Backbone as ProteinMPNN parsed JSONL, in Angstrom:
{"seq_chain_A": "MRKHVLVWAATAALLACAWGVSKLTPSDDAASAPFPEIASIDEPASTRNLTVTVTDVRLADRVTDAKDWSADGTWLVVDLAAASRVTQDLSTLRLAELTVGDRTFSATDRGTTFFKQALVTGVPRSGSLAFELPDDVTDDQAVLRLGIPGGGSADVQLDGVIDLPLDLAELTTEPEVLLAENGWAR", "coords_chain_A": {"N_chain_A": [[-13.088, -79.229, -133.133], [-10.969, -80.935, -131.616], [-9.467, -78.18, -132.074], [-11.12, -76.214, -130.039], [-11.01, -78.03, -127.805], [-8.2, -77.291, -126.905], [-7.634, -74.167, -126.674], [-10.015, -73.621, -124.787], [-7.868, -75.178, -122.983], [-6.278, -74.161, -122.922], [-7.051, -71.682, -122.088], [-7.691, -71.649, -119.323], [-5.201, -72.487, -118.733], [-4.354, -70.158, -118.421], [-5.777, -69.14, -116.523], [-5.346, -69.868, -113.993], [-2.931, -69.274, -113.675], [-3.019, -66.844, -113.624], [-5.105, -66.48, -111.236], [-2.638, -67.153, -109.706], [-0.856, -65.224, -109.364], [-2.028, -63.94, -108.104], [-2.561, -64.41, -105.882], [0.076, -64.329, -104.382], [0.755, -61.74, -104.404], [2.275, -58.915, -102.782], [0.452, -57.095, -100.408], [-0.531, -53.337, -101.291], [0.499, -51.596, -99.134], [2.333, -53.866, -98.013], [5.556, -53.106, -98.647], [5.781, -50.782, -96.989], [4.685, -52.694, -94.038], [5.1, -52.563, -90.56], [7.764, -54.341, -88.693], [7.692, -57.677, -87.428], [7.933, -58.952, -84.302], [7.523, -61.493, -82.219], [6.153, -62.282, -79.277], [6.203, -63.192, -75.417], [4.954, -64.206, -72.554], [6.642, -63.113, -69.899], [9.279, -62.855, -71.147], [11.576, -61.144, -72.597], [11.384, -58.927, -75.222], [12.398, -57.411, -78.235], [12.837, -54.93, -80.56], [14.124, -52.693, -83.079], [14.503, -49.375, -80.969], [12.781, -50.389, -79.262], [13.051, -52.449, -75.849], [10.294, -55.129, -74.553], [9.238, -56.441, -71.826], [6.603, -58.361, -70.946], [5.207, -59.248, -67.832], [2.376, -59.88, -67.098], [-0.879, -60.846, -68.111], [-3.988, -60.378, -67.744], [-8.224, -60.262, -67.158], [-10.555, -58.81, -66.038], [-13.72, -57.127, -64.199], [-13.236, -54.688, -63.025], [-11.055, -51.761, -62.598], [-8.384, -50.013, -60.437], [-6.759, -47.993, -59.825], [-4.099, -46.111, -58.002], [-4.393, -43.973, -57.776], [-7.417, -43.58, -57.248], [-8.845, -44.172, -58.92], [-11.379, -45.538, -60.541], [-13.088, -48.151, -63.001], [-15.666, -49.364, -64.358], [-16.911, -52.892, -65.944], [-15.577, -55.116, -68.521], [-12.114, -55.829, -68.502], [-8.852, -55.573, -70.038], [-6.436, -56.391, -69.718], [-2.096, -55.482, -68.893], [0.434, -56.226, -67.125], [3.588, -55.093, -67.511], [6.984, -54.232, -68.806], [9.392, -51.806, -69.774], [11.705, -50.123, -72.569], [13.538, -47.971, -73.69], [15.412, -48.785, -76.555], [17.492, -47.444, -78.556], [17.57, -44.367, -78.402], [16.179, -41.202, -76.636], [15.09, -39.987, -77.686], [11.313, -38.851, -78.43], [10.824, -41.243, -77.632], [8.079, -43.406, -76.426], [5.542, -44.941, -75.633], [3.749, -45.124, -77.451], [2.194, -46.663, -79.076], [-0.259, -48.91, -79.193], [-2.0, -51.394, -78.971], [-4.865, -54.222, -79.015], [-5.727, -56.831, -80.704], [-8.671, -58.263, -81.514], [-10.093, -60.503, -83.828], [-11.178, -58.824, -86.427], [-11.416, -56.526, -85.267], [-10.045, -53.825, -83.698], [-8.432, -52.526, -80.344], [-7.691, -49.855, -78.742], [-5.37, -48.707, -76.151], [-6.833, -47.918, -73.046], [-6.422, -44.54, -72.107], [-7.423, -43.414, -69.636], [-7.564, -43.047, -66.142], [-3.94, -44.042, -64.226], [-2.306, -45.725, -65.981], [0.005, -47.052, -68.035], [0.213, -46.391, -70.947], [1.889, -44.051, -73.021], [3.113, -43.823, -71.678], [6.788, -41.785, -70.974], [9.908, -43.066, -72.056], [13.145, -44.285, -71.173], [16.225, -44.597, -72.066], [17.55, -48.312, -72.266], [16.56, -48.701, -69.216], [14.782, -49.81, -67.345], [10.883, -49.093, -67.828], [7.959, -50.273, -65.128], [4.556, -50.793, -65.881], [0.914, -51.208, -66.462], [-0.487, -51.538, -68.99], [-4.087, -51.211, -69.846], [-7.449, -52.275, -71.171], [-10.309, -51.721, -72.686], [-13.255, -53.561, -73.177], [-15.445, -54.981, -75.639], [-17.698, -57.528, -74.396], [-18.084, -59.626, -75.781], [-15.925, -60.793, -77.224], [-13.935, -62.25, -75.285], [-13.564, -64.972, -75.196], [-11.927, -65.015, -77.337], [-8.88, -65.63, -79.646], [-6.238, -63.167, -79.872], [-3.962, -60.644, -80.163], [-1.401, -58.518, -78.616], [-0.079, -55.544, -79.571], [2.12, -53.777, -79.191], [4.698, -50.967, -79.35], [6.71, -47.827, -81.004], [6.114, -45.661, -82.035], [7.706, -43.221, -84.471], [7.86, -40.378, -85.413], [6.566, -38.64, -84.178], [3.754, -39.57, -84.113], [1.121, -41.846, -84.477], [2.35, -43.735, -85.878], [3.163, -46.735, -87.908], [5.254, -47.631, -89.966], [7.939, -49.168, -91.803], [9.385, -50.005, -89.207], [9.911, -51.209, -86.388], [7.38, -53.597, -84.105], [6.365, -54.975, -81.242], [4.818, -58.115, -80.703], [2.211, -59.669, -79.241], [1.132, -62.226, -78.848], [-2.671, -63.757, -77.506], [-4.64, -66.08, -75.657], [-7.504, -64.949, -75.199], [-9.602, -66.367, -74.023], [-8.111, -68.785, -72.124], [-7.706, -67.148, -69.961], [-8.544, -66.177, -66.488], [-11.195, -64.364, -65.2], [-10.517, -62.121, -62.685], [-12.387, -59.87, -59.891], [-11.526, -57.529, -59.467], [-8.86, -54.993, -60.369], [-6.181, -54.401, -59.456], [-4.516, -51.705, -60.984], [-0.494, -51.01, -61.629], [1.044, -48.457, -60.747], [3.375, -46.516, -62.134], [6.498, -46.397, -62.666], [9.894, -47.48, -61.968], [11.143, -49.997, -62.489], [11.458, -53.893, -61.733]], "CA_chain_A": [[-13.477, -79.812, -132.092], [-9.941, -80.947, -130.803], [-8.675, -76.277, -131.903], [-11.086, -75.667, -129.305], [-10.508, -78.152, -126.36], [-6.61, -76.407, -127.105], [-8.436, -73.202, -126.333], [-10.466, -74.163, -122.957], [-7.605, -75.805, -122.167], [-5.561, -73.056, -122.43], [-8.016, -70.388, -121.544], [-8.025, -72.188, -118.553], [-3.759, -72.955, -117.862], [-4.282, -69.06, -118.29], [-6.239, -68.075, -115.192], [-5.287, -70.553, -112.96], [-1.562, -69.125, -113.356], [-3.089, -65.569, -113.048], [-5.475, -66.39, -109.658], [-1.796, -67.467, -108.49], [0.103, -64.412, -109.406], [-2.829, -62.861, -107.75], [-2.469, -64.54, -104.659], [1.314, -64.013, -104.701], [1.349, -60.773, -105.052], [1.937, -58.682, -101.766], [-0.88, -55.474, -100.56], [-0.003, -52.298, -101.272], [1.39, -51.448, -98.627], [3.415, -54.107, -98.306], [6.463, -52.184, -98.785], [6.335, -49.849, -95.626], [4.665, -52.256, -93.335], [5.942, -53.265, -89.467], [8.343, -55.809, -88.74], [6.806, -57.747, -85.955], [8.636, -59.157, -83.488], [6.85, -62.651, -81.264], [7.069, -61.633, -77.79], [5.879, -64.814, -75.064], [4.626, -64.114, -71.071], [7.975, -63.225, -69.051], [10.572, -63.084, -71.989], [12.055, -59.703, -73.395], [11.037, -59.415, -77.045], [13.07, -56.445, -78.642], [12.356, -54.015, -81.857], [14.861, -51.559, -83.374], [14.164, -48.547, -80.647], [12.21, -50.855, -77.938], [12.75, -53.411, -75.335], [9.325, -54.955, -73.153], [8.803, -57.701, -70.953], [5.218, -58.341, -70.287], [5.163, -59.765, -67.418], [1.142, -60.256, -66.782], [-2.038, -60.468, -68.362], [-5.238, -61.048, -66.429], [-8.924, -60.033, -67.441], [-10.745, -58.001, -65.229], [-14.356, -56.841, -64.209], [-13.623, -53.83, -62.849], [-9.794, -52.059, -62.576], [-8.819, -49.438, -60.413], [-5.361, -46.802, -59.75], [-4.06, -46.3, -56.486], [-5.445, -42.034, -57.034], [-8.912, -43.252, -56.351], [-9.537, -44.14, -60.141], [-12.172, -47.464, -60.975], [-14.159, -48.251, -63.689], [-16.624, -50.895, -64.239], [-17.15, -53.37, -67.346], [-14.641, -56.274, -69.47], [-11.044, -55.688, -69.197], [-8.015, -56.647, -69.915], [-4.675, -55.819, -67.373], [-1.277, -56.099, -68.792], [1.625, -55.438, -67.078], [5.107, -54.821, -68.709], [8.638, -53.055, -68.232], [10.105, -51.62, -71.242], [12.507, -49.041, -71.885], [13.691, -47.186, -75.542], [17.607, -49.388, -76.611], [18.495, -46.145, -79.293], [17.324, -42.74, -78.402], [14.575, -41.743, -75.377], [14.32, -38.479, -78.351], [10.331, -39.105, -78.464], [10.223, -42.425, -77.209], [6.821, -43.066, -75.922], [4.327, -46.238, -75.733], [2.835, -44.734, -78.155], [1.174, -47.799, -80.014], [-0.624, -49.623, -77.481], [-2.983, -51.973, -79.704], [-5.002, -55.227, -79.368], [-6.656, -56.969, -81.806], [-9.044, -59.906, -81.936], [-11.216, -60.619, -84.989], [-10.677, -57.774, -87.154], [-11.878, -55.241, -84.848], [-8.371, -53.305, -82.844], [-8.802, -51.677, -78.977], [-6.277, -48.833, -77.834], [-5.286, -48.614, -74.491], [-6.843, -46.257, -72.184], [-5.985, -43.207, -71.608], [-8.254, -43.087, -68.616], [-6.048, -43.927, -65.018], [-3.102, -44.049, -64.512], [-1.501, -46.675, -67.308], [2.034, -46.933, -69.142], [-0.084, -45.661, -71.972], [2.082, -42.802, -73.061], [4.5, -43.231, -70.937], [7.853, -42.136, -71.949], [10.641, -43.986, -71.767], [14.849, -44.053, -71.101], [17.443, -45.555, -73.216], [18.662, -49.44, -71.094], [16.386, -48.091, -68.187], [13.065, -50.479, -67.928], [9.576, -48.372, -66.243], [7.726, -50.786, -65.673], [3.277, -50.297, -65.661], [-0.075, -51.69, -66.658], [-2.192, -50.971, -69.649], [-5.938, -51.243, -69.764], [-7.91, -52.571, -72.821], [-11.911, -51.713, -72.236], [-13.69, -54.38, -74.438], [-16.84, -55.793, -75.875], [-18.05, -59.076, -73.582], [-17.952, -60.816, -76.599], [-14.227, -61.312, -77.278], [-13.256, -62.739, -74.258], [-13.389, -66.138, -75.673], [-10.629, -65.138, -78.736], [-8.098, -65.493, -79.827], [-6.285, -61.903, -79.52], [-2.531, -59.964, -81.089], [-1.224, -57.189, -78.209], [0.799, -54.919, -80.386], [3.355, -52.751, -78.644], [5.577, -50.218, -80.581], [7.445, -46.884, -80.521], [6.099, -45.36, -83.296], [8.436, -42.287, -84.908], [7.65, -38.925, -85.938], [4.823, -37.787, -82.816], [2.948, -39.936, -84.884], [1.203, -43.712, -83.817], [1.89, -44.404, -87.909], [4.736, -47.584, -87.549], [5.709, -48.196, -90.68], [9.109, -49.528, -92.113], [9.799, -49.736, -88.148], [9.327, -52.799, -85.965], [6.379, -53.531, -82.937], [6.232, -56.293, -80.926], [3.212, -58.596, -80.476], [2.254, -61.235, -77.92], [-0.419, -63.98, -79.273], [-3.023, -64.288, -76.225], [-5.77, -66.768, -76.418], [-8.318, -64.524, -74.155], [-10.962, -67.735, -73.449], [-7.525, -68.754, -71.181], [-7.77, -66.201, -69.089], [-9.388, -66.151, -65.444], [-11.602, -62.717, -65.584], [-11.31, -61.177, -61.434], [-13.275, -58.93, -59.889], [-11.412, -56.422, -59.508], [-7.616, -55.322, -60.898], [-5.268, -52.595, -59.303], [-3.196, -51.018, -62.313], [0.671, -51.333, -61.606], [2.19, -47.817, -60.357], [4.048, -46.365, -63.012], [7.711, -46.078, -61.926], [10.883, -48.265, -62.237], [10.962, -51.395, -63.054], [12.938, -54.375, -60.008]], "C_chain_A": [[-11.885, -79.542, -131.323], [-9.579, -78.849, -130.953], [-9.273, -76.479, -130.726], [-11.21, -76.61, -128.108], [-9.082, -77.448, -125.984], [-6.668, -75.523, -126.112], [-8.863, -73.192, -124.754], [-9.32, -74.581, -121.949], [-6.395, -74.587, -122.057], [-5.657, -71.654, -122.139], [-7.796, -70.646, -119.205], [-6.819, -72.866, -117.532], [-4.202, -70.966, -117.833], [-4.822, -68.21, -117.074], [-6.406, -68.733, -114.098], [-3.201, -69.869, -112.707], [-2.084, -67.016, -113.216], [-3.937, -64.801, -111.787], [-3.866, -66.848, -108.566], [-0.644, -66.496, -108.603], [-0.341, -63.266, -108.417], [-2.394, -62.939, -106.023], [-0.819, -64.48, -103.597], [2.138, -62.781, -104.19], [1.372, -59.73, -103.625], [1.767, -57.297, -101.335], [-0.015, -54.608, -100.821], [1.523, -52.196, -100.284], [2.595, -52.362, -97.619], [4.528, -54.11, -97.29], [6.814, -51.464, -97.53], [5.555, -50.673, -94.405], [5.951, -53.209, -92.186], [6.781, -54.379, -89.739], [7.893, -56.207, -87.19], [8.056, -58.445, -85.409], [7.873, -59.584, -81.996], [7.068, -62.118, -80.115], [6.081, -63.193, -76.49], [5.959, -63.358, -73.778], [6.402, -63.867, -70.565], [9.175, -63.606, -69.736], [10.319, -61.588, -72.667], [11.885, -60.303, -74.619], [11.549, -58.009, -77.423], [12.811, -55.587, -80.141], [13.98, -52.91, -82.174], [14.56, -50.314, -81.901], [13.308, -49.125, -79.112], [12.274, -52.046, -77.081], [11.42, -53.517, -74.66], [9.436, -55.909, -72.814], [7.078, -57.829, -70.438], [5.275, -59.372, -69.335], [3.594, -60.373, -67.247], [0.153, -60.138, -67.224], [-3.577, -61.143, -67.8], [-6.917, -59.766, -67.53], [-9.219, -59.652, -65.966], [-12.435, -57.231, -64.899], [-14.538, -54.897, -63.885], [-11.752, -53.181, -62.534], [-9.912, -50.562, -61.372], [-6.523, -48.749, -60.399], [-5.323, -46.489, -58.098], [-4.022, -44.819, -56.841], [-6.882, -41.942, -56.972], [-9.759, -43.38, -57.886], [-10.565, -45.451, -59.684], [-12.821, -46.838, -61.904], [-14.558, -49.37, -64.323], [-16.07, -51.516, -65.916], [-15.971, -54.304, -67.617], [-13.565, -55.304, -69.638], [-10.112, -56.502, -68.881], [-7.196, -56.113, -69.503], [-3.658, -56.453, -68.588], [0.062, -55.609, -68.123], [2.456, -55.399, -66.975], [5.875, -53.687, -68.082], [8.945, -52.95, -69.555], [10.714, -50.23, -71.744], [12.385, -49.493, -73.746], [15.358, -48.345, -75.522], [17.998, -48.245, -76.903], [18.843, -45.073, -78.225], [16.527, -42.637, -77.162], [14.51, -40.143, -76.828], [12.384, -38.849, -78.853], [10.193, -40.526, -78.452], [9.078, -42.969, -75.702], [6.625, -44.299, -76.285], [3.422, -45.768, -76.52], [1.736, -45.955, -78.493], [1.153, -49.211, -78.836], [-2.132, -50.792, -77.705], [-3.416, -53.296, -79.586], [-6.266, -55.759, -80.721], [-7.117, -58.477, -81.453], [-9.901, -59.687, -83.109], [-10.361, -59.392, -86.126], [-11.652, -56.335, -87.114], [-10.413, -55.245, -83.615], [-9.248, -52.615, -82.018], [-8.233, -51.451, -78.292], [-6.801, -49.193, -76.625], [-5.679, -47.619, -73.91], [-5.86, -45.286, -72.028], [-6.631, -42.811, -70.169], [-7.312, -43.421, -67.178], [-4.976, -43.945, -65.048], [-2.857, -45.057, -64.72], [-0.386, -45.609, -68.048], [2.079, -46.564, -70.201], [0.378, -44.616, -72.355], [3.383, -42.764, -72.501], [5.875, -42.955, -71.815], [9.246, -43.147, -71.806], [12.465, -44.019, -71.56], [15.384, -44.804, -71.27], [17.91, -46.379, -72.321], [17.841, -48.766, -69.592], [14.713, -49.212, -68.119], [12.329, -49.291, -66.994], [9.112, -49.204, -66.594], [5.826, -49.563, -65.435], [2.335, -51.392, -65.289], [-0.381, -50.564, -67.942], [-3.192, -51.851, -69.459], [-6.701, -51.009, -70.901], [-9.257, -52.203, -72.313], [-12.594, -52.338, -73.686], [-15.136, -55.49, -73.966], [-16.637, -57.293, -74.68], [-17.715, -60.411, -74.586], [-16.796, -61.246, -77.371], [-13.237, -61.894, -76.42], [-13.186, -63.487, -74.625], [-12.788, -66.667, -76.81], [-9.627, -65.314, -78.819], [-7.598, -63.678, -80.618], [-3.934, -61.636, -80.481], [-2.753, -58.622, -79.847], [-0.222, -56.838, -78.796], [1.27, -53.687, -79.272], [4.148, -51.185, -79.645], [5.842, -48.642, -80.528], [7.075, -46.334, -81.703], [7.094, -43.609, -83.583], [7.555, -41.075, -86.059], [6.166, -37.646, -84.982], [3.594, -38.36, -83.733], [1.9, -41.111, -84.268], [1.062, -44.541, -85.151], [4.197, -45.506, -87.537], [5.766, -47.862, -88.943], [7.051, -47.838, -90.989], [10.05, -49.513, -90.376], [9.506, -51.146, -87.388], [8.573, -52.646, -84.569], [7.584, -55.243, -82.011], [4.517, -56.758, -80.42], [3.375, -60.067, -80.097], [0.924, -61.466, -78.315], [-0.878, -63.989, -77.523], [-4.31, -64.955, -76.904], [-7.127, -66.038, -74.709], [-9.466, -65.869, -73.421], [-9.958, -68.7, -72.217], [-6.922, -68.433, -69.376], [-8.341, -66.254, -68.043], [-9.713, -64.752, -65.339], [-11.451, -62.467, -63.378], [-11.913, -60.509, -61.405], [-13.115, -57.486, -59.942], [-9.116, -56.288, -59.511], [-6.608, -53.74, -60.09], [-4.43, -52.499, -60.367], [-1.818, -50.673, -61.32], [0.922, -49.721, -61.623], [3.375, -47.039, -61.131], [5.589, -45.994, -62.742], [9.207, -47.167, -62.741], [11.265, -49.54, -62.224], [12.068, -51.96, -61.94], [13.389, -54.816, -60.715]], "O_chain_A": [[-11.544, -78.532, -130.707], [-9.47, -78.243, -129.888], [-8.481, -76.932, -129.9], [-11.588, -75.965, -127.13], [-8.88, -77.081, -124.826], [-6.135, -75.653, -125.011], [-8.183, -72.838, -123.79], [-9.39, -74.519, -120.721], [-5.784, -74.314, -121.024], [-4.81, -70.772, -121.994], [-7.806, -69.869, -118.25], [-6.918, -73.405, -116.429], [-4.328, -70.664, -116.646], [-4.503, -67.076, -116.716], [-7.283, -68.482, -113.271], [-2.485, -70.084, -111.729], [-1.35, -66.164, -112.715], [-3.875, -63.649, -111.356], [-3.8, -66.893, -107.337], [0.434, -66.768, -108.073], [0.254, -62.269, -108.007], [-2.068, -62.056, -105.23], [-0.743, -64.581, -102.372], [3.296, -62.631, -103.8], [0.216, -59.683, -103.204], [2.548, -56.4, -101.652], [1.185, -54.844, -100.681], [2.718, -52.454, -100.423], [3.411, -51.896, -96.824], [4.697, -54.543, -96.151], [7.947, -51.503, -97.05], [5.438, -49.925, -93.434], [6.918, -53.932, -92.426], [6.67, -55.181, -90.667], [7.771, -55.506, -86.185], [9.101, -58.48, -86.059], [7.623, -58.848, -81.041], [8.106, -61.498, -79.881], [5.392, -64.052, -77.041], [6.508, -62.257, -73.812], [7.265, -64.609, -71.034], [9.996, -64.403, -69.283], [9.286, -61.072, -73.093], [12.057, -61.443, -75.049], [10.95, -57.196, -76.719], [12.378, -56.477, -80.873], [14.715, -52.554, -81.252], [13.63, -51.071, -81.624], [13.232, -48.443, -78.09], [11.497, -52.911, -77.487], [11.012, -52.484, -74.129], [9.892, -56.636, -73.697], [6.637, -57.217, -69.465], [5.396, -60.502, -69.81], [3.622, -61.603, -67.27], [-0.26, -59.034, -66.869], [-3.924, -62.302, -67.572], [-6.683, -58.829, -68.294], [-8.548, -59.95, -64.978], [-12.429, -56.333, -65.742], [-15.411, -54.111, -64.254], [-11.003, -54.108, -62.224], [-10.992, -49.987, -61.236], [-5.491, -49.183, -60.911], [-6.213, -46.598, -57.255], [-3.44, -44.242, -55.923], [-7.555, -40.931, -56.769], [-10.881, -42.921, -58.103], [-10.454, -46.14, -58.67], [-13.145, -45.652, -61.967], [-13.806, -50.233, -64.775], [-15.298, -51.011, -66.731], [-15.186, -54.234, -66.671], [-13.605, -54.327, -70.385], [-10.055, -57.481, -68.136], [-7.377, -55.15, -68.758], [-3.956, -57.476, -69.204], [0.685, -54.656, -68.591], [2.645, -55.811, -65.831], [5.642, -52.751, -67.318], [8.796, -53.852, -70.38], [10.188, -49.209, -71.301], [11.862, -50.301, -74.513], [16.126, -48.514, -74.574], [18.717, -47.648, -76.102], [19.828, -44.898, -77.508], [16.161, -43.658, -76.58], [13.649, -39.298, -76.585], [12.388, -39.19, -80.036], [9.432, -41.038, -79.274], [9.261, -42.909, -74.487], [7.336, -44.843, -77.13], [2.237, -46.002, -76.281], [0.571, -45.976, -78.093], [1.878, -49.946, -78.166], [-3.031, -50.965, -76.882], [-2.524, -54.035, -80.004], [-7.199, -55.225, -81.32], [-6.438, -59.475, -81.213], [-10.398, -58.573, -83.27], [-9.168, -59.305, -86.417], [-12.21, -55.581, -87.912], [-9.939, -56.173, -82.959], [-10.343, -52.16, -82.348], [-7.938, -52.127, -77.306], [-7.845, -49.654, -76.165], [-5.158, -46.511, -74.044], [-4.648, -45.395, -71.847], [-6.211, -41.778, -69.647], [-6.308, -44.116, -67.334], [-4.624, -43.842, -66.223], [-3.062, -45.803, -63.763], [-0.111, -44.451, -68.364], [3.125, -46.309, -70.797], [-0.462, -43.725, -72.233], [4.364, -42.045, -72.694], [6.165, -43.506, -72.877], [9.032, -44.171, -71.158], [12.829, -43.258, -72.456], [15.204, -45.883, -70.706], [18.63, -45.884, -71.454], [18.65, -48.29, -68.796], [13.782, -49.141, -68.921], [12.752, -48.734, -65.981], [9.217, -49.553, -67.77], [5.71, -48.385, -65.095], [2.49, -52.224, -64.395], [-0.473, -49.336, -67.934], [-3.151, -52.995, -69.006], [-6.738, -49.958, -71.542], [-9.292, -52.493, -71.117], [-12.535, -51.877, -74.826], [-15.585, -56.164, -73.039], [-15.592, -57.84, -74.329], [-17.324, -61.56, -74.378], [-16.922, -62.158, -78.188], [-12.039, -62.033, -76.663], [-12.0, -63.351, -74.924], [-12.809, -67.798, -77.296], [-9.089, -65.133, -77.727], [-8.227, -63.092, -81.5], [-3.134, -62.37, -81.061], [-3.731, -57.874, -79.865], [0.736, -57.608, -78.742], [0.53, -52.869, -78.725], [3.653, -50.715, -80.67], [4.974, -48.094, -79.849], [7.884, -46.575, -82.598], [7.009, -42.85, -82.617], [6.913, -41.137, -87.108], [5.443, -36.658, -85.112], [2.616, -37.669, -84.017], [2.14, -41.118, -83.061], [0.295, -45.435, -85.506], [5.366, -45.248, -87.252], [6.922, -48.266, -88.826], [7.526, -46.735, -90.718], [11.201, -49.078, -90.326], [8.873, -52.052, -87.93], [8.95, -51.738, -83.829], [8.6, -55.931, -82.109], [3.537, -56.134, -80.012], [4.085, -61.037, -80.363], [-0.126, -60.88, -78.05], [-0.115, -64.125, -76.566], [-4.865, -64.72, -77.977], [-7.39, -66.577, -73.634], [-9.888, -65.926, -72.266], [-10.611, -69.337, -71.391], [-6.324, -68.912, -68.412], [-9.448, -66.557, -68.487], [-8.814, -63.911, -65.363], [-12.5, -62.728, -62.788], [-12.377, -60.078, -62.461], [-13.892, -56.578, -60.236], [-8.312, -57.047, -58.971], [-6.557, -52.528, -60.298], [-3.589, -53.379, -60.554], [-2.049, -50.083, -60.264], [1.067, -49.426, -62.809], [4.437, -47.027, -60.508], [5.632, -44.776, -62.569], [9.301, -47.421, -63.942], [12.134, -49.697, -61.366], [12.994, -51.353, -61.402], [14.448, -55.405, -60.5]]}, "name": "protein", "num_of_chains": 1, "seq": "MRKHVLVWAATAALLACAWGVSKLTPSDDAASAPFPEIASIDEPASTRNLTVTVTDVRLADRVTDAKDWSADGTWLVVDLAAASRVTQDLSTLRLAELTVGDRTFSATDRGTTFFKQALVTGVPRSGSLAFELPDDVTDDQAVLRLGIPGGGSADVQLDGVIDLPLDLAELTTEPEVLLAENGWAR"}
């Protein structure tokens, strides 16, 4: 009887160790995952080749731009200023995603937005990003992720990204928001 108790105890200990190792083991893509820099509104955040200052975040029922484009819906508008830090080669803001729970939304390229805007080294340019969202996410927590992927793709492996945590429930919804024109930051 005592021998059976020892076998069961050893089995339980080995299972507990195996469970612990499985929880501590990084995922397969952890070795090439991007390095996030956490940002705050009105505070500059920097990675290897990107500096961003998010100046305002708003929800809107309608967005318009200076060229008379408009769209109705549920929109998150992000005003920002950004510059490259090291090189202008391939320095465009091609990564602009909003993650809400397990869903990810890309910035729209409709209208005149800052999405895929070419950046200049050390000289900030400004504009607005716009995300069209379903109504059911406006009360949730979200993370805005910005980056300059290398090699002309949207892949940010082994590079820095800027993450801005947002509480969408704290934002008031405006009837209409005019997207800022892309230009030199002031």
